[in-house]
C-alpha angles and dihedrals in degrees: 000000000000114000092341124132135182121224126214093278094053094257116146118226135170105242140155118291111277100241125143098205132042089226090060091052091050093051092048095046093048091051091048094046094052089073092066114064104155137054089243092054091048092047091049090051092049092049090048093049093046091052091049091050093047091051089051091049091050090055095054116115122218088253092054091046090056095045132105114242135189120256140169086267095049129261115349135171111266088228088063096038094058089060094057099082091056092045091048092050092047091054092052091048088057090051091052092048090052092051089051090056091051087059092047099259104136097167122108111240 
């Protein structure tokens, strides 16, 4: 399953990719990204992944929501962990907006 990990109690949680070296992450991400060459392909992938994540969120029980899960950073509360995908995406949107301004595009998209 994409970007899904299982902790010691068998609970599934979306967490960072389990790589030991940054170079390994770079190789894997570059191979993955080559499959998506157009804006439409990237948007379709994003829509698909958001739907998958939302379905997973909808299936969480109150007990799972209150649990501690493993992450790339160590154990974290599930309630915090479920906010990370949105935060991560928001940061990348800011990066894209900055790059647009470098190329003279000052409109908000």
